[in-house]
C-alpha positions as a printed Julia matrix, in Angstrom:
344×3 Matrix{Float64}:
  61.67  104.03   97.75
  63.73  105.72   95.04
  64.78  109.61   95.5
  61.89  110.36   92.98
  59.36  108.02   94.55
  60.0   110.34   97.95
  59.44  113.61   96.08
  56.04  112.21   94.33
  54.62  111.04   97.63
  55.29  114.75   99.13
  53.7   116.29   96.72
  50.93  114.17   96.82
  50.78  115.62  100.92
  51.23  118.91   99.47
  48.51  119.0    97.21
  45.98  117.5   100.21
  47.55  119.75  102.2
  46.21  122.92   99.7
  42.86  121.46   99.89
  43.1   122.28  103.97
  40.6   125.55  105.02
  43.3   126.94  107.16
  46.71  126.27  104.98
  45.7   129.6   103.08
  46.29  131.86  106.35
  49.46  129.95  106.62
  50.56  130.55  103.19
  50.27  134.43  103.86
  51.31  134.6   107.77
  54.34  132.33  107.47
  57.81  132.59  105.81
  61.19  130.4   105.63
  63.13  131.77  108.54
  66.52  132.88  107.82
  69.5   133.85  110.71
  72.3   135.88  108.67
  75.11  137.5   110.05
  74.35  140.35  111.66
  76.63  143.67  111.31
  80.41  143.86  111.55
  80.82  144.79  115.05
  83.86  142.68  115.88
  87.48  141.75  115.16
  87.69  138.63  113.51
  89.94  136.09  115.72
  91.0   132.56  115.74
  91.75  130.63  118.37
  92.45  127.24  119.11
  88.85  125.94  119.23
  87.21  128.98  118.16
  86.48  131.35  115.49
  85.06  134.95  115.95
  83.41  136.25  113.05
  82.25  140.13  112.13
  79.27  140.04  113.87
  80.44  138.5   117.11
  79.47  134.98  116.67
  81.57  132.62  118.38
  81.74  129.24  115.66
  83.41  126.03  116.88
  86.93  125.25  115.55
  88.62  121.69  114.63
  92.02  121.51  113.69
  94.81  118.8   112.58
  98.27  119.19  112.04
  98.28  122.8   113.29
 102.07  123.35  113.91
 104.25  126.73  112.84
 104.99  125.8   109.5
 103.06  123.07  107.33
 103.78  122.99  103.65
 100.37  123.64  102.87
  96.96  124.57  104.68
  93.46  123.63  104.06
  90.04  125.54  105.09
  87.19  122.67  105.03
  83.96  123.88  104.5
  81.27  120.62  105.52
  78.13  119.14  104.06
  74.42  119.63  104.98
  73.85  118.26  108.45
  77.27  117.68  109.17
  80.21  119.57  111.11
  83.77  120.73  111.38
  84.66  116.65  112.63
  83.27  115.71  109.04
  86.99  116.81  108.16
  88.62  114.42  110.89
  89.91  111.52  108.69
  91.4   114.09  106.46
  93.01  115.99  108.64
  94.41  113.1   110.28
  95.87  111.45  107.45
  97.12  114.62  105.71
  98.79  115.8   108.84
 100.14  111.94  109.29
 101.98  112.08  105.76
 105.65  112.5   106.01
 106.64  112.67  102.58
 108.9   109.65  102.98
 107.12  108.29   99.5
 108.68  109.83   96.8
 106.58  108.36   94.11
 103.16  109.56   95.93
 103.62  111.94   98.42
 106.71  113.98   97.79
 106.44  117.58   99.37
 102.82  116.9   100.96
 104.47  116.18  104.32
 102.01  117.81  107.07
  99.25  119.73  105.43
  97.26  121.35  107.95
  93.35  121.12  108.31
  91.17  123.48  109.68
  87.48  123.76  109.64
  84.45  125.44  111.59
  81.27  124.49  112.05
  78.72  126.34  109.5
  76.05  128.9   110.53
  73.0   126.77  111.61
  75.03  123.66  111.9
  76.9   121.43  114.04
  77.6   123.38  117.59
  76.53  127.08  116.05
  74.8   129.16  118.18
  72.27  129.55  115.44
  71.43  125.8   114.97
  69.05  124.62  112.85
  67.81  127.67  111.12
  69.62  128.7   107.69
  72.18  131.83  107.63
  71.93  132.95  104.1
  74.39  132.09  101.18
  76.28  135.37  101.64
  76.72  135.24  105.31
  78.46  131.34  104.71
  80.62  132.87  101.78
  81.53  135.89  104.41
  82.49  133.41  106.97
  84.77  131.38  105.08
  86.14  134.74  103.43
  87.04  135.76  106.74
  88.41  132.23  108.25
  91.12  132.25  104.8
  92.15  135.6   105.84
  93.11  134.82  109.62
  94.77  131.54  107.63
  96.61  133.6   105.36
  97.77  136.19  108.38
  98.81  132.87  110.25
 100.55  131.48  107.55
 101.92  134.13  105.27
 104.2   131.94  103.21
 102.66  128.83  103.09
 100.11  127.59  100.33
  96.52  128.19  101.17
  93.7   125.87   99.79
  89.7   125.91  100.29
  87.87  122.57  100.2
  84.37  122.24  100.02
  82.38  118.99  100.62
  78.72  118.54   99.7
  76.72  121.66  100.51
  80.23  122.89  101.6
  81.46  122.84   97.82
  78.78  124.93   96.73
  79.53  127.67   99.4
  83.58  126.67   98.19
  82.5   127.69   94.4
  80.97  130.66   95.27
  84.19  132.06   97.57
  86.46  130.99   94.62
  84.26  132.97   92.44
  84.06  135.84   93.58
  87.46  136.02   96.19
  90.35  134.31   94.09
  92.97  136.26   95.4
  92.54  134.81   99.42
  93.35  131.19   98.44
  95.96  129.22   96.04
  93.12  126.51   94.85
  89.99  125.0    95.51
  89.16  121.78   96.0
  85.56  120.57   95.15
  84.39  117.03   96.96
  80.89  115.88   95.62
  80.0   119.65   95.54
  75.82  120.14   96.05
  75.54  121.76   92.39
  72.04  119.82   91.32
  70.25  123.58   90.88
  66.52  123.54   90.47
  66.44  123.5    86.26
  67.81  120.29   86.55
  65.43  119.44   88.74
  61.4   117.74   87.83
  58.47  119.61   89.16
  57.51  117.32   91.6
  60.52  118.07   93.57
  60.95  121.88   92.98
  56.76  122.73   93.26
  56.41  120.99   96.97
  59.41  122.6    98.66
  58.52  126.21   97.26
  54.94  125.86   98.84
  55.9   124.19  102.03
  58.93  126.36  102.72
  57.06  129.04  102.69
  53.41  127.73  104.01
  55.2   125.23  107.21
  58.77  126.09  107.03
  59.25  124.34  110.76
  58.35  121.02  109.14
  61.72  118.62  109.59
  62.54  116.56  106.94
  64.63  113.12  107.16
  66.41  110.72  105.03
  64.27  107.8   106.57
  62.47  105.53  104.26
  64.83  106.4   101.19
  66.48  103.85   99.89
  70.03  106.43   99.51
  73.09  105.15  100.79
  75.73  108.08  101.3
  78.67  105.73  101.43
  79.78  102.23  101.82
  81.33  102.58  105.23
  78.75  101.49  107.12
  80.46  101.61  110.19
  81.5   105.19  110.19
  77.75  106.18  108.98
  76.64  104.13  112.37
  79.15  106.18  114.44
  77.57  109.3   112.93
  74.22  108.51  113.6
  75.0   108.14  117.47
  76.83  111.84  117.34
  74.58  114.61  118.65
  76.28  117.12  116.62
  75.39  115.89  113.52
  72.03  117.19  112.49
  69.18  114.09  111.53
  66.51  115.93  110.78
  66.61  119.73  109.07
  63.69  122.64  109.15
  62.11  122.62  105.54
  63.04  126.22  105.3
  67.04  125.3   105.72
  66.36  122.59  102.64
  65.19  124.97  100.9
  68.03  128.01  101.53
  70.34  125.22  100.34
  68.67  124.95   97.04
  68.89  128.49   96.41
  73.01  128.05   97.42
  73.09  125.18   94.73
  71.46  127.59   92.06
  73.68  130.15   92.54
  76.86  127.89   92.58
  75.54  126.35   89.11
  75.8   129.8    87.74
  78.95  131.04   89.71
  81.18  127.83   88.71
  82.46  129.72   85.17
  83.8   132.45   87.1
  86.47  130.38   89.0
  89.71  131.34   87.94
  91.84  129.64   90.41
  93.53  126.0    90.39
  90.81  123.48   90.91
  90.43  119.8    91.84
  87.22  118.19   91.24
  86.3   114.83   92.9
  83.39  112.57   92.28
  81.64  108.98   93.08
  80.09  107.44   89.98
  77.94  105.45   93.05
  76.75  108.98   94.45
  73.25  108.9    95.18
  72.86  112.39   96.49
  74.05  114.37   93.93
  73.14  113.08   90.22
  76.21  112.69   87.89
  74.5   114.7    85.23
  74.68  117.64   87.76
  78.96  117.16   88.43
  79.02  116.48   84.58
  77.37  119.49   83.58
  80.34  122.08   86.43
  83.19  119.69   84.76
  82.15  120.84   81.66
  82.14  124.4    82.17
  85.56  124.34   84.21
  86.92  122.5    81.42
  85.75  125.33   78.75
  86.9   127.65   81.41
  90.82  127.27   80.28
  92.19  127.54   84.29
  95.92  127.38   85.05
  95.2   123.96   86.42
  91.96  122.14   86.55
  91.44  118.27   87.17
  88.4   115.75   87.78
  88.81  112.64   89.35
  85.98  110.44   88.79
  85.9   107.3    91.48
  84.09  104.31   90.06
  83.46  103.09   93.43
  83.0   106.14   95.3
  79.95  107.55   97.1
  78.54  111.05   97.81
  80.79  110.88  101.34
  84.07  110.32   99.37
  86.82  111.25  102.26
  84.61  108.96  104.89
  84.16  106.09  101.94
  85.83  102.71  102.44
  88.39  104.41   99.96
  88.76  107.37  101.22
  91.83  106.79  102.2
  92.98  106.77   98.46
  91.21  109.9    97.78
  92.61  111.94  100.16
  96.16  110.81   98.58
  95.0   112.26   95.6
  94.31  115.59   97.42
  97.83  115.37   98.93
  99.33  114.92   95.59
  97.77  117.58   93.88
  98.32  120.08   96.33
 102.21  118.61   96.54
 102.22  119.32   92.97
 100.77  122.66   94.1
  97.72  122.39   91.22
  99.87  121.75   88.07
  98.34  118.81   86.63
 100.95  118.07   83.73
 102.18  114.78   85.37
  99.16  114.11   87.82
  96.51  111.48   87.8
  94.1   109.68   90.01
  94.61  107.02   91.68
  92.87  103.94   90.21
  90.27  101.91   92.68
């Protein structure tokens, strides 16, 4: 079943639900549940395995290569249903680079990677509820501030994967001084204007009528990666979300809408990575932000399009090549005069 067939089937179900006598009451009584951050009552802080946010929430943290003086630091923002461990491959590979290969890794040795479970996902206390775009942007911004304090003389880069890419766009567009550059990995920028009505209409209705309804990817003929062993491992990981509330999906749709608009406000060096075989985010959505970024006259912008890449670029079978391209871009400090992507 294709993505469009799935949403047509969902829209048919929604129309049948609308005929139910009791649905009118549901439409009036129910609304999407959002659990945003509370008021700022705590000092933000970063420990070895946790991040205390401004409202006192404790979010789990994972890190790789966290030594006294890395060559650069990356803050990773994971995708929908994922959590901080989604950057394990990235962190392990980047922290192990020793810079001995002058042609590919010069100046990229020991890049530290940090990631935290964003609100509503993984091991966060508000799972499985949507936190709202502002809360997620504020959390990422506060984490960047903490990393800048810990590594005052080290370049700091923000890397967003899928949903995290949309959050990263918002942070880069509104708070550019917090980072030295941004890396967007298959960012979720499929806004509603690019979706057909049979995808947006059911989402709008059921997010306000049955917000607790779980949605899964079962039955869809969509492959997020060609790394089957990795996908099997994730399917056994209890910290991964195998289904999500529909109001969380609606919140992500709002986030994608905002990110699509604000991408034109990015002013920091930017690396955009995407796969030609991505079955989750349509290629035309990535092409649209690529166009917007190109006309921005950024100090540095480069796009890598991998012909055999899927949505989970960092964990695909070709993942090590993609990660090495990120390392080389960071080693070049975002300057792209002599930079090129590795051919697959």
